[in-house]
All heavy atoms as a GROMACS GRO file, in nm:
protein
  569
    1MET      N    1  -5.435   2.162  -6.155
    1MET     CA    2  -5.351   2.178  -6.039
    1MET      C    3  -5.434   2.234  -5.922
    1MET      O    4  -5.422   2.186  -5.810
    1MET     CB    5  -5.234   2.270  -6.072
    1MET     CG    6  -5.136   2.282  -5.959
    1MET     SD    7  -4.979   2.359  -5.998
    1MET     CE    8  -5.026   2.514  -6.065
    2LEU      N    9  -5.515   2.337  -5.950
    2LEU     CA   10  -5.598   2.394  -5.844
    2LEU      C   11  -5.691   2.289  -5.784
    2LEU      O   12  -5.706   2.283  -5.662
    2LEU     CB   13  -5.680   2.511  -5.899
    2LEU     CG   14  -5.610   2.645  -5.907
    2LEU    CD1   15  -5.691   2.743  -5.991
    2LEU    CD2   16  -5.588   2.702  -5.769
    3GLU      N   17  -5.754   2.210  -5.868
    3GLU     CA   18  -5.848   2.109  -5.817
    3GLU      C   19  -5.777   2.006  -5.730
    3GLU      O   20  -5.830   1.965  -5.627
    3GLU     CB   21  -5.921   2.043  -5.933
    3GLU     CG   22  -6.020   2.137  -5.999
    3GLU     CD   23  -6.102   2.071  -6.108
    3GLU    OE1   24  -6.134   1.952  -6.095
    3GLU    OE2   25  -6.133   2.140  -6.206
    4ASN      N   26  -5.658   1.965  -5.768
    4ASN     CA   27  -5.584   1.865  -5.689
    4ASN      C   28  -5.541   1.919  -5.554
    4ASN      O   29  -5.563   1.856  -5.452
    4ASN     CB   30  -5.462   1.815  -5.766
    4ASN     CG   31  -5.501   1.727  -5.883
    4ASN    OD1   32  -5.605   1.662  -5.882
    4ASN    ND2   33  -5.417   1.726  -5.986
    5TYR      N   34  -5.477   2.034  -5.551
    5TYR     CA   35  -5.424   2.088  -5.425
    5TYR      C   36  -5.533   2.144  -5.335
    5TYR      O   37  -5.517   2.147  -5.214
    5TYR     CB   38  -5.315   2.192  -5.451
    5TYR     CG   39  -5.185   2.128  -5.491
    5TYR    CD1   40  -5.145   2.126  -5.624
    5TYR    CD2   41  -5.105   2.064  -5.397
    5TYR    CE1   42  -5.027   2.064  -5.662
    5TYR    CE2   43  -4.986   2.003  -5.433
    5TYR     CZ   44  -4.948   2.003  -5.566
    5TYR     OH   45  -4.831   1.941  -5.603
    6SER      N   46  -5.644   2.188  -5.392
    6SER     CA   47  -5.752   2.244  -5.311
    6SER      C   48  -5.811   2.139  -5.217
    6SER      O   49  -5.865   2.173  -5.113
    6SER     CB   50  -5.861   2.302  -5.401
    6SER     OG   51  -5.922   2.200  -5.477
    7LYS      N   52  -5.799   2.013  -5.252
    7LYS     CA   53  -5.856   1.905  -5.170
    7LYS      C   54  -5.789   1.892  -5.034
    7LYS      O   55  -5.846   1.835  -4.942
    7LYS     CB   56  -5.849   1.773  -5.246
    7LYS     CG   57  -5.938   1.771  -5.369
    7LYS     CD   58  -5.917   1.647  -5.451
    7LYS     CE   59  -5.999   1.656  -5.579
    7LYS     NZ   60  -5.970   1.549  -5.672
    8ILE      N   61  -5.667   1.943  -5.020
    8ILE     CA   62  -5.597   1.930  -4.892
    8ILE      C   63  -5.607   2.057  -4.806
    8ILE      O   64  -5.548   2.063  -4.699
    8ILE     CB   65  -5.448   1.891  -4.913
    8ILE    CG1   66  -5.373   1.998  -4.990
    8ILE    CG2   67  -5.438   1.757  -4.981
    8ILE    CD1   68  -5.223   1.974  -4.999
    9VAL      N   69  -5.682   2.156  -4.852
    9VAL     CA   70  -5.701   2.279  -4.775
    9VAL      C   71  -5.814   2.256  -4.675
    9VAL      O   72  -5.924   2.215  -4.713
    9VAL     CB   73  -5.734   2.399  -4.866
    9VAL    CG1   74  -5.759   2.525  -4.785
    9VAL    CG2   75  -5.622   2.421  -4.967
   10LYS      N   76  -5.788   2.282  -4.548
   10LYS     CA   77  -5.890   2.259  -4.446
   10LYS      C   78  -5.994   2.371  -4.451
   10LYS      O   79  -5.966   2.480  -4.503
   10LYS     CB   80  -5.827   2.251  -4.308
   10LYS     CG   81  -5.765   2.382  -4.260
   10LYS     CD   82  -5.703   2.364  -4.124
   10LYS     CE   83  -5.646   2.498  -4.077
   10LYS     NZ   84  -5.588   2.490  -3.945
   11PRO      N   85  -6.114   2.348  -4.398
   11PRO     CA   86  -6.215   2.453  -4.392
   11PRO      C   87  -6.159   2.576  -4.319
   11PRO      O   88  -6.095   2.565  -4.214
   11PRO     CB   89  -6.329   2.388  -4.314
   11PRO     CG   90  -6.315   2.242  -4.344
   11PRO     CD   91  -6.166   2.220  -4.349
   12GLY      N   92  -6.178   2.691  -4.378
   12GLY     CA   93  -6.123   2.816  -4.323
   12GLY      C   94  -5.980   2.841  -4.367
   12GLY      O   95  -5.926   2.949  -4.343
   13GLY      N   96  -5.918   2.742  -4.433
   13GLY     CA   97  -5.780   2.756  -4.479
   13GLY      C   98  -5.771   2.839  -4.607
   13GLY      O   99  -5.870   2.860  -4.676
   14LYS      N  100  -5.653   2.884  -4.636
   14LYS     CA  101  -5.631   2.970  -4.752
   14LYS      C  102  -5.548   2.897  -4.858
   14LYS      O  103  -5.464   2.814  -4.826
   14LYS     CB  104  -5.562   3.097  -4.710
   14LYS     CG  105  -5.649   3.177  -4.612
   14LYS     CD  106  -5.600   3.315  -4.593
   14LYS     CE  107  -5.685   3.402  -4.506
   14LYS     NZ  108  -5.785   3.348  -4.423
   15LEU      N  109  -5.574   2.932  -4.984
   15LEU     CA  110  -5.503   2.876  -5.097
   15LEU      C  111  -5.458   2.993  -5.184
   15LEU      O  112  -5.538   3.079  -5.219
   15LEU     CB  113  -5.597   2.785  -5.176
   15LEU     CG  114  -5.546   2.728  -5.309
   15LEU    CD1  115  -5.430   2.631  -5.285
   15LEU    CD2  116  -5.658   2.656  -5.382
   16VAL      N  117  -5.329   2.997  -5.215
   16VAL     CA  118  -5.276   3.101  -5.303
   16VAL      C  119  -5.238   3.037  -5.436
   16VAL      O  120  -5.167   2.937  -5.440
   16VAL     CB  121  -5.151   3.168  -5.242
   16VAL    CG1  122  -5.088   3.267  -5.339
   16VAL    CG2  123  -5.187   3.239  -5.112
   17TYR      N  124  -5.290   3.096  -5.543
   17TYR     CA  125  -5.254   3.055  -5.679
   17TYR      C  126  -5.165   3.165  -5.734
   17TYR      O  127  -5.204   3.282  -5.736
   17TYR     CB  128  -5.381   3.040  -5.763
   17TYR     CG  129  -5.354   3.013  -5.909
   17TYR    CD1  130  -5.316   2.886  -5.951
   17TYR    CD2  131  -5.368   3.112  -6.006
   17TYR    CE1  132  -5.293   2.859  -6.085
   17TYR    CE2  133  -5.346   3.087  -6.140
   17TYR     CZ  134  -5.308   2.960  -6.179
   17TYR     OH  135  -5.285   2.933  -6.312
   18ALA      N  136  -5.044   3.131  -5.774
   18ALA     CA  137  -4.950   3.232  -5.822
   18ALA      C  138  -4.880   3.182  -5.948
   18ALA      O  139  -4.845   3.064  -5.958
   18ALA     CB  140  -4.846   3.264  -5.715
   19THR      N  141  -4.861   3.274  -6.042
   19THR     CA  142  -4.788   3.242  -6.165
   19THR      C  143  -4.692   3.356  -6.196
   19THR      O  144  -4.708   3.468  -6.148
   19THR     CB  145  -4.883   3.225  -6.286
   19THR    OG1  146  -4.939   3.351  -6.319
   19THR    CG2  147  -4.992   3.124  -6.259
   20CYS      N  148  -4.596   3.327  -6.279
   20CYS     CA  149  -4.504   3.430  -6.328
   20CYS      C  150  -4.549   3.472  -6.468
   20CYS      O  151  -4.469   3.485  -6.559
   20CYS     CB  152  -4.360   3.382  -6.325
   20CYS     SG  153  -4.334   3.229  -6.418
   21SER      N  154  -4.679   3.491  -6.481
   21SER     CA  155  -4.740   3.530  -6.608
   21SER      C  156  -4.842   3.641  -6.580
   21SER      O  157  -4.898   3.648  -6.471
   21SER     CB  158  -4.811   3.409  -6.670
   21SER     OG  159  -4.892   3.449  -6.778
   22VAL      N  160  -4.866   3.724  -6.679
   22VAL     CA  161  -4.970   3.825  -6.667
   22VAL      C  162  -5.084   3.800  -6.766
   22VAL      O  163  -5.172   3.883  -6.781
   22VAL     CB  164  -4.914   3.969  -6.685
   22VAL    CG1  165  -4.817   4.003  -6.573
   22VAL    CG2  166  -4.847   3.985  -6.821
   23LEU      N  167  -5.083   3.684  -6.830
   23LEU     CA  168  -5.186   3.651  -6.928
   23LEU      C  169  -5.315   3.609  -6.859
   23LEU      O  170  -5.314   3.518  -6.775
   23LEU     CB  171  -5.139   3.538  -7.019
   23LEU     CG  172  -5.015   3.565  -7.104
   23LEU    CD1  173  -4.973   3.438  -7.177
   23LEU    CD2  174  -5.043   3.678  -7.201
   24PRO      N  175  -5.428   3.670  -6.892
   24PRO     CA  176  -5.556   3.631  -6.831
   24PRO      C  177  -5.587   3.483  -6.849
   24PRO      O  178  -5.645   3.420  -6.759
   24PRO     CB  179  -5.658   3.719  -6.903
   24PRO     CG  180  -5.580   3.839  -6.947
   24PRO     CD  181  -5.443   3.786  -6.980
   25SER      N  182  -5.548   3.423  -6.959
   25SER     CA  183  -5.577   3.281  -6.983
   25SER      C  184  -5.506   3.190  -6.883
   25SER      O  185  -5.550   3.078  -6.858
   25SER     CB  186  -5.539   3.242  -7.126
   25SER     OG  187  -5.400   3.256  -7.146
   26GLU      N  188  -5.397   3.238  -6.825
   26GLU     CA  189  -5.323   3.158  -6.727
   26GLU      C  190  -5.355   3.200  -6.584
   26GLU      O  191  -5.308   3.136  -6.489
   26GLU     CB  192  -5.172   3.171  -6.751
   26GLU     CG  193  -5.130   3.113  -6.884
   26GLU     CD  194  -4.981   3.128  -6.910
   26GLU    OE1  195  -4.908   3.177  -6.822
   26GLU    OE2  196  -4.938   3.090  -7.020
   27ASN      N  197  -5.435   3.304  -6.569
   27ASN     CA  198  -5.458   3.360  -6.436
   27ASN      C  199  -5.607   3.373  -6.404
   27ASN      O  200  -5.668   3.281  -6.352
   27ASN     CB  201  -5.386   3.495  -6.425
   27ASN     CG  202  -5.237   3.478  -6.441
   27ASN    OD1  203  -5.179   3.387  -6.385
   27ASN    ND2  204  -5.175   3.563  -6.520
   28GLN      N  205  -5.666   3.488  -6.434
   28GLN     CA  206  -5.805   3.513  -6.400
   28GLN      C  207  -5.900   3.407  -6.457
   28GLN      O  208  -5.994   3.365  -6.390
   28GLN     CB  209  -5.850   3.653  -6.448
   28GLN     CG  210  -5.778   3.766  -6.379
   28GLN     CD  211  -5.656   3.814  -6.456
   28GLN    OE1  212  -5.591   3.739  -6.528
   28GLN    NE2  213  -5.624   3.942  -6.439
   29GLU      N  214  -5.875   3.363  -6.578
   29GLU     CA  215  -5.963   3.263  -6.639
   29GLU      C  216  -5.949   3.128  -6.569
   29GLU      O  217  -6.046   3.054  -6.558
   29GLU     CB  218  -5.934   3.251  -6.789
   29GLU     CG  219  -5.978   3.375  -6.866
   29GLU     CD  220  -5.941   3.370  -7.013
   29GLU    OE1  221  -5.920   3.260  -7.068
   29GLU    OE2  222  -5.934   3.479  -7.073
   30GLN      N  223  -5.830   3.095  -6.520
   30GLN     CA  224  -5.811   2.971  -6.445
   30GLN      C  225  -5.887   2.976  -6.312
   30GLN      O  226  -5.950   2.878  -6.271
   30GLN     CB  227  -5.662   2.945  -6.420
   30GLN     CG  228  -5.583   2.919  -6.545
   30GLN     CD  229  -5.627   2.792  -6.616
   30GLN    OE1  230  -5.655   2.690  -6.554
   30GLN    NE2  231  -5.635   2.800  -6.748
   31ILE      N  232  -5.881   3.090  -6.246
   31ILE     CA  233  -5.953   3.107  -6.119
   31ILE      C  234  -6.103   3.100  -6.143
   31ILE      O  235  -6.176   3.032  -6.069
   31ILE     CB  236  -5.914   3.241  -6.051
   31ILE    CG1  237  -5.766   3.239  -6.010
   31ILE    CG2  238  -6.004   3.269  -5.930
   31ILE    CD1  239  -5.729   3.134  -5.908
   32LYS      N  240  -6.150   3.168  -6.245
   32LYS     CA  241  -6.292   3.167  -6.278
   32LYS      C  242  -6.339   3.024  -6.306
   32LYS      O  243  -6.443   2.981  -6.256
   32LYS     CB  244  -6.319   3.256  -6.399
   32LYS     CG  245  -6.463   3.267  -6.437
   32LYS     CD  246  -6.481   3.359  -6.556
   32LYS     CE  247  -6.625   3.362  -6.601
   32LYS     NZ  248  -6.645   3.449  -6.719
   33HIS      N  249  -6.262   2.950  -6.385
   33HIS     CA  250  -6.298   2.811  -6.414
   33HIS      C  251  -6.299   2.726  -6.287
   33HIS      O  252  -6.392   2.649  -6.263
   33HIS     CB  253  -6.203   2.750  -6.517
   33HIS     CG  254  -6.224   2.604  -6.535
   33HIS    ND1  255  -6.332   2.552  -6.602
   33HIS    CD2  256  -6.152   2.498  -6.490
   33HIS    CE1  257  -6.325   2.419  -6.598
   33HIS    NE2  258  -6.216   2.385  -6.531
   34PHE      N  259  -6.195   2.739  -6.206
   34PHE     CA  260  -6.186   2.661  -6.083
   34PHE      C  261  -6.306   2.686  -5.993
   34PHE      O  262  -6.366   2.593  -5.939
   34PHE     CB  263  -6.056   2.692  -6.007
   34PHE     CG  264  -6.054   2.635  -5.868
   34PHE    CD1  265  -6.042   2.498  -5.850
   34PHE    CD2  266  -6.067   2.717  -5.758
   34PHE    CE1  267  -6.042   2.443  -5.721
   34PHE    CE2  268  -6.066   2.664  -5.630
   34PHE     CZ  269  -6.054   2.527  -5.611
   35LEU      N  270  -6.345   2.812  -5.975
   35LEU     CA  271  -6.457   2.846  -5.888
   35LEU      C  272  -6.590   2.793  -5.940
   35LEU      O  273  -6.686   2.781  -5.864
   35LEU     CB  274  -6.464   2.997  -5.866
   35LEU     CG  275  -6.347   3.056  -5.786
   35LEU    CD1  276  -6.353   3.207  -5.786
   35LEU    CD2  277  -6.345   3.000  -5.643
   36SER      N  278  -6.596   2.757  -6.066
   36SER     CA  279  -6.719   2.702  -6.124
   36SER      C  280  -6.726   2.549  -6.111
   36SER      O  281  -6.829   2.489  -6.142
   36SER     CB  282  -6.733   2.742  -6.270
   36SER     OG  283  -6.640   2.672  -6.350
   37THR      N  284  -6.618   2.486  -6.064
   37THR     CA  285  -6.616   2.340  -6.048
   37THR      C  286  -6.680   2.301  -5.915
   37THR      O  287  -6.703   2.386  -5.828
   37THR     CB  288  -6.473   2.285  -6.053
   37THR    OG1  289  -6.400   2.333  -5.940
   37THR    CG2  290  -6.402   2.321  -6.184
   38GLU      N  291  -6.705   2.172  -5.899
   38GLU     CA  292  -6.768   2.123  -5.775
   38GLU      C  293  -6.682   2.156  -5.653
   38GLU      O  294  -6.731   2.207  -5.554
   38GLU     CB  295  -6.791   1.972  -5.786
   38GLU     CG  296  -6.894   1.921  -5.692
   38GLU     CD  297  -7.032   1.982  -5.710
   38GLU    OE1  298  -7.074   2.007  -5.824
   38GLU    OE2  299  -7.099   2.004  -5.606
   39ILE      N  300  -6.553   2.126  -5.658
   39ILE     CA  301  -6.464   2.157  -5.545
   39ILE      C  302  -6.445   2.309  -5.532
   39ILE      O  303  -6.436   2.362  -5.423
   39ILE     CB  304  -6.328   2.084  -5.554
   39ILE    CG1  305  -6.243   2.107  -5.429
   39ILE    CG2  306  -6.249   2.124  -5.674
   39ILE    CD1  307  -6.267   2.008  -5.320
   40GLY      N  308  -6.440   2.379  -5.644
   40GLY     CA  309  -6.421   2.523  -5.641
   40GLY      C  310  -6.535   2.598  -5.574
   40GLY      O  311  -6.516   2.706  -5.518
   41LYS      N  312  -6.654   2.540  -5.576
   41LYS     CA  313  -6.770   2.602  -5.510
   41LYS      C  314  -6.755   2.604  -5.358
   41LYS      O  315  -6.829   2.673  -5.289
   41LYS     CB  316  -6.898   2.531  -5.551
   41LYS     CG  317  -6.932   2.554  -5.697
   41LYS     CD  318  -7.054   2.477  -5.738
   41LYS     CE  319  -7.079   2.501  -5.888
   41LYS     NZ  320  -7.187   2.420  -5.941
   42GLU      N  321  -6.657   2.530  -5.308
   42GLU     CA  322  -6.629   2.529  -5.164
   42GLU      C  323  -6.535   2.642  -5.124
   42GLU      O  324  -6.498   2.653  -5.006
   42GLU     CB  325  -6.568   2.395  -5.124
   42GLU     CG  326  -6.659   2.277  -5.146
   42GLU     CD  327  -6.597   2.145  -5.105
   42GLU    OE1  328  -6.496   2.145  -5.031
   42GLU    OE2  329  -6.649   2.041  -5.149
   43PHE      N  330  -6.496   2.727  -5.219
   43PHE     CA  331  -6.401   2.835  -5.192
   43PHE      C  332  -6.463   2.972  -5.220
   43PHE      O  333  -6.549   2.986  -5.308
   43PHE     CB  334  -6.276   2.818  -5.280
   43PHE     CG  335  -6.184   2.710  -5.234
   43PHE    CD1  336  -6.212   2.577  -5.263
   43PHE    CD2  337  -6.072   2.740  -5.159
   43PHE    CE1  338  -6.129   2.475  -5.219
   43PHE    CE2  339  -5.988   2.638  -5.114
   43PHE     CZ  340  -6.018   2.506  -5.144
   44ASN      N  341  -6.416   3.070  -5.145
   44ASN     CA  342  -6.450   3.209  -5.171
   44ASN      C  343  -6.328   3.278  -5.230
   44ASN      O  344  -6.215   3.255  -5.183
   44ASN     CB  345  -6.487   3.283  -5.041
   44ASN     CG  346  -6.620   3.241  -4.987
   44ASN    OD1  347  -6.716   3.224  -5.063
   44ASN    ND2  348  -6.629   3.223  -4.857
   45PHE      N  349  -6.352   3.360  -5.329
   45PHE     CA  350  -6.246   3.445  -5.384
   45PHE      C  351  -6.225   3.559  -5.286
   45PHE      O  352  -6.320   3.627  -5.248
   45PHE     CB  353  -6.288   3.498  -5.521
   45PHE     CG  354  -6.192   3.597  -5.579
   45PHE    CD1  355  -6.079   3.554  -5.645
   45PHE    CD2  356  -6.214   3.733  -5.566
   45PHE    CE1  357  -5.989   3.645  -5.698
   45PHE    CE2  358  -6.126   3.824  -5.619
   45PHE     CZ  359  -6.013   3.780  -5.685
   46VAL      N  360  -6.100   3.582  -5.244
   46VAL     CA  361  -6.070   3.689  -5.148
   46VAL      C  362  -6.016   3.811  -5.223
   46VAL      O  363  -6.072   3.921  -5.212
   46VAL     CB  364  -5.970   3.642  -5.040
   46VAL    CG1  365  -5.933   3.756  -4.946
   46VAL    CG2  366  -6.027   3.522  -4.963
   47GLN      N  367  -5.909   3.792  -5.298
   47GLN     CA  368  -5.852   3.903  -5.374
   47GLN      C  369  -5.749   3.849  -5.473
   47GLN      O  370  -5.704   3.737  -5.461
   47GLN     CB  371  -5.786   4.007  -5.283
   47GLN     CG  372  -5.658   3.960  -5.216
   47GLN     CD  373  -5.595   4.067  -5.130
   47GLN    OE1  374  -5.651   4.173  -5.106
   47GLN    NE2  375  -5.476   4.040  -5.082
   48ASP      N  376  -5.714   3.932  -5.570
   48ASP     CA  377  -5.606   3.897  -5.660
   48ASP      C  378  -5.523   4.022  -5.687
   48ASP      O  379  -5.562   4.133  -5.652
   48ASP     CB  380  -5.654   3.832  -5.790
   48ASP     CG  381  -5.735   3.924  -5.878
   48ASP    OD1  382  -5.767   4.038  -5.839
   48ASP    OD2  383  -5.768   3.882  -5.991
   49ARG      N  384  -5.407   3.998  -5.744
   49ARG     CA  385  -5.316   4.108  -5.774
   49ARG      C  386  -5.231   4.070  -5.893
   49ARG      O  387  -5.181   3.957  -5.900
   49ARG     CB  388  -5.227   4.138  -5.655
   49ARG     CG  389  -5.133   4.254  -5.678
   49ARG     CD  390  -5.072   4.304  -5.552
   49ARG     NE  391  -4.984   4.414  -5.585
   49ARG     CZ  392  -4.870   4.438  -5.525
   49ARG    NH1  393  -4.831   4.362  -5.427
   49ARG    NH2  394  -4.796   4.540  -5.561
   50LYS      N  395  -5.214   4.165  -5.983
   50LYS     CA  396  -5.127   4.146  -6.098
   50LYS      C  397  -5.020   4.253  -6.091
   50LYS      O  398  -5.049   4.370  -6.072
   50LYS     CB  399  -5.206   4.159  -6.228
   50LYS     CG  400  -5.122   4.143  -6.351
   50LYS     CD  401  -5.199   4.132  -6.482
   50LYS     CE  402  -5.316   4.220  -6.496
   50LYS     NZ  403  -5.377   4.217  -6.630
   51VAL      N  404  -4.895   4.213  -6.103
   51VAL     CA  405  -4.783   4.306  -6.103
   51VAL      C  406  -4.720   4.302  -6.241
   51VAL      O  407  -4.677   4.196  -6.287
   51VAL     CB  408  -4.680   4.270  -5.994
   51VAL    CG1  409  -4.559   4.362  -6.003
   51VAL    CG2  410  -4.742   4.276  -5.856
   52LEU      N  411  -4.715   4.415  -6.306
   52LEU     CA  412  -4.656   4.423  -6.439
   52LEU      C  413  -4.507   4.456  -6.431
   52LEU      O  414  -4.464   4.531  -6.343
   52LEU     CB  415  -4.728   4.531  -6.521
   52LEU     CG  416  -4.878   4.510  -6.540
   52LEU    CD1  417  -4.940   4.630  -6.611
   52LEU    CD2  418  -4.905   4.382  -6.616
   53ALA      N  419  -4.432   4.402  -6.523
   53ALA     CA  420  -4.287   4.427  -6.526
   53ALA      C  421  -4.258   4.576  -6.541
   53ALA      O  422  -4.163   4.628  -6.483
   53ALA     CB  423  -4.223   4.348  -6.639
   54SER      N  424  -4.341   4.646  -6.616
   54SER     CA  425  -4.320   4.790  -6.637
   54SER      C  426  -4.337   4.870  -6.509
   54SER      O  427  -4.283   4.979  -6.496
   54SER     CB  428  -4.416   4.841  -6.744
   54SER     OG  429  -4.550   4.823  -6.702
   55GLU      N  430  -4.410   4.815  -6.413
   55GLU     CA  431  -4.431   4.884  -6.285
   55GLU      C  432  -4.325   4.848  -6.181
   55GLU      O  433  -4.286   4.931  -6.100
   55GLU     CB  434  -4.569   4.849  -6.228
   55GLU     CG  435  -4.684   4.894  -6.314
   55GLU     CD  436  -4.816   4.836  -6.266
   55GLU    OE1  437  -4.817   4.748  -6.177
   55GLU    OE2  438  -4.919   4.879  -6.320
   56SER      N  439  -4.281   4.722  -6.182
   56SER     CA  440  -4.194   4.674  -6.076
   56SER      C  441  -4.046   4.672  -6.113
   56SER      O  442  -3.962   4.670  -6.025
   56SER     CB  443  -4.236   4.533  -6.035
   56SER     OG  444  -4.210   4.442  -6.140
   57GLY      N  445  -4.016   4.667  -6.242
   57GLY     CA  446  -3.878   4.651  -6.284
   57GLY      C  447  -3.831   4.506  -6.281
   57GLY      O  448  -3.717   4.476  -6.313
   58PHE      N  449  -3.919   4.417  -6.240
   58PHE     CA  450  -3.892   4.273  -6.236
   58PHE      C  451  -3.990   4.203  -6.328
   58PHE      O  452  -4.071   4.267  -6.394
   58PHE     CB  453  -3.907   4.220  -6.092
   58PHE     CG  454  -3.811   4.284  -5.996
   58PHE    CD1  455  -3.854   4.385  -5.912
   58PHE    CD2  456  -3.678   4.244  -5.989
   58PHE    CE1  457  -3.766   4.446  -5.822
   58PHE    CE2  458  -3.590   4.303  -5.901
   58PHE     CZ  459  -3.634   4.405  -5.818
   59ASP      N  460  -3.987   4.071  -6.330
   59ASP     CA  461  -4.084   3.997  -6.409
   59ASP      C  462  -4.224   4.023  -6.357
   59ASP      O  463  -4.245   4.050  -6.239
   59ASP     CB  464  -4.057   3.846  -6.399
   59ASP     CG  465  -3.928   3.806  -6.469
   59ASP    OD1  466  -3.879   3.885  -6.554
   59ASP    OD2  467  -3.877   3.697  -6.441
   60GLY      N  468  -4.322   4.013  -6.447
   60GLY     CA  469  -4.460   4.027  -6.407
   60GLY      C  470  -4.508   3.899  -6.341
   60GLY      O  471  -4.453   3.791  -6.363
   61PHE      N  472  -4.610   3.912  -6.255
   61PHE     CA  473  -4.668   3.794  -6.194
   61PHE      C  474  -4.812   3.822  -6.154
   61PHE      O  475  -4.858   3.935  -6.156
   61PHE     CB  476  -4.585   3.743  -6.076
   61PHE     CG  477  -4.596   3.828  -5.952
   61PHE    CD1  478  -4.691   3.798  -5.855
   61PHE    CD2  479  -4.512   3.936  -5.929
   61PHE    CE1  480  -4.702   3.875  -5.740
   61PHE    CE2  481  -4.521   4.013  -5.815
   61PHE     CZ  482  -4.617   3.982  -5.720
   62TYR      N  483  -4.879   3.715  -6.116
   62TYR     CA  484  -5.019   3.721  -6.074
   62TYR      C  485  -5.036   3.632  -5.951
   62TYR      O  486  -4.972   3.528  -5.938
   62TYR     CB  487  -5.109   3.669  -6.186
   62TYR     CG  488  -5.254   3.652  -6.147
   62TYR    CD1  489  -5.341   3.760  -6.152
   62TYR    CD2  490  -5.302   3.530  -6.104
   62TYR    CE1  491  -5.474   3.745  -6.115
   62TYR    CE2  492  -5.435   3.515  -6.067
   62TYR     CZ  493  -5.520   3.623  -6.073
   62TYR     OH  494  -5.652   3.609  -6.037
   63MET      N  495  -5.122   3.676  -5.860
   63MET     CA  496  -5.158   3.590  -5.748
   63MET      C  497  -5.303   3.610  -5.714
   63MET      O  498  -5.358   3.719  -5.730
   63MET     CB  499  -5.070   3.614  -5.627
   63MET     CG  500  -5.091   3.744  -5.556
   63MET     SD  501  -5.129   3.703  -5.386
   63MET     CE  502  -5.245   3.830  -5.347
   64ALA      N  503  -5.367   3.502  -5.671
   64ALA     CA  504  -5.505   3.506  -5.626
   64ALA      C  505  -5.512   3.434  -5.492
   64ALA      O  506  -5.450   3.329  -5.472
   64ALA     CB  507  -5.598   3.438  -5.725
   65LEU      N  508  -5.587   3.492  -5.400
   65LEU     CA  509  -5.606   3.434  -5.268
   65LEU      C  510  -5.749   3.382  -5.258
   65LEU      O  511  -5.845   3.456  -5.283
   65LEU     CB  512  -5.581   3.539  -5.160
   65LEU     CG  513  -5.603   3.495  -5.016
   65LEU    CD1  514  -5.510   3.380  -4.977
   65LEU    CD2  515  -5.584   3.614  -4.922
   66LEU      N  516  -5.762   3.255  -5.224
   66LEU     CA  517  -5.891   3.190  -5.207
   66LEU      C  518  -5.899   3.135  -5.066
   66LEU      O  519  -5.796   3.100  -5.006
   66LEU     CB  520  -5.907   3.075  -5.306
   66LEU     CG  521  -5.885   3.107  -5.454
   66LEU    CD1  522  -5.886   2.979  -5.536
   66LEU    CD2  523  -5.988   3.204  -5.503
   67GLU      N  524  -6.020   3.127  -5.013
   67GLU     CA  525  -6.039   3.073  -4.878
   67GLU      C  526  -6.148   2.966  -4.883
   67GLU      O  527  -6.255   2.988  -4.940
   67GLU     CB  528  -6.080   3.183  -4.782
   67GLU     CG  529  -6.095   3.135  -4.640
   67GLU     CD  530  -6.121   3.249  -4.542
   67GLU    OE1  531  -6.168   3.355  -4.585
   67GLU    OE2  532  -6.096   3.229  -4.422
   68ARG      N  533  -6.118   2.851  -4.822
   68ARG     CA  534  -6.216   2.742  -4.820
   68ARG      C  535  -6.325   2.778  -4.719
   68ARG      O  536  -6.297   2.819  -4.607
   68ARG     CB  537  -6.151   2.610  -4.783
   68ARG     CG  538  -6.246   2.494  -4.802
   68ARG     CD  539  -6.175   2.365  -4.808
   68ARG     NE  540  -6.259   2.266  -4.872
   68ARG     CZ  541  -6.214   2.148  -4.908
   68ARG    NH1  542  -6.089   2.117  -4.890
   68ARG    NH2  543  -6.295   2.063  -4.964
   69LYS      N  544  -6.448   2.762  -4.762
   69LYS     CA  545  -6.562   2.792  -4.676
   69LYS      C  546  -6.566   2.693  -4.559
   69LYS      O  547  -6.530   2.577  -4.574
   69LYS     CB  548  -6.693   2.781  -4.756
   69LYS     CG  549  -6.703   2.880  -4.870
   69LYS     CD  550  -6.826   2.852  -4.952
   69LYS     CE  551  -6.831   2.944  -5.073
   69LYS     NZ  552  -6.945   2.910  -5.162
   70ASN      N  553  -6.612   2.742  -4.445
   70ASN     CA  554  -6.636   2.653  -4.331
   70ASN      C  555  -6.765   2.577  -4.357
   70ASN      O  556  -6.861   2.634  -4.407
   70ASN     CB  557  -6.648   2.732  -4.201
   70ASN     CG  558  -6.514   2.785  -4.156
   70ASN    OD1  559  -6.417   2.711  -4.148
   70ASN    ND2  560  -6.508   2.913  -4.124
   71LYS      N  561  -6.767   2.451  -4.324
   71LYS     CA  562  -6.887   2.370  -4.349
   71LYS      C  563  -6.989   2.388  -4.241
   71LYS      O  564  -6.970   2.425  -4.135
   71LYS     CB  565  -6.849   2.224  -4.364
   71LYS     CG  566  -6.769   2.202  -4.490
   71LYS     CD  567  -6.748   2.056  -4.515
   71LYS     CE  568  -6.673   2.040  -4.646
   71LYS     NZ  569  -6.661   1.906  -4.688
   0.00000   0.00000   0.00000
């Protein structure tokens, strides 16, 4: 999914990857894998955040912010 949608992000544009999961296999590991791909090398990791249900009182979730490098 990241590889497909990242193709439509313009240089300098931002891409947010978000899930309603706190599992590293669905979150941090997906971002790490994406950044190692050919298209992923065109992006910079900006920041990520994980919110746990025990902290928020709601479902847990994860988000990562990526920015496409200017050519």
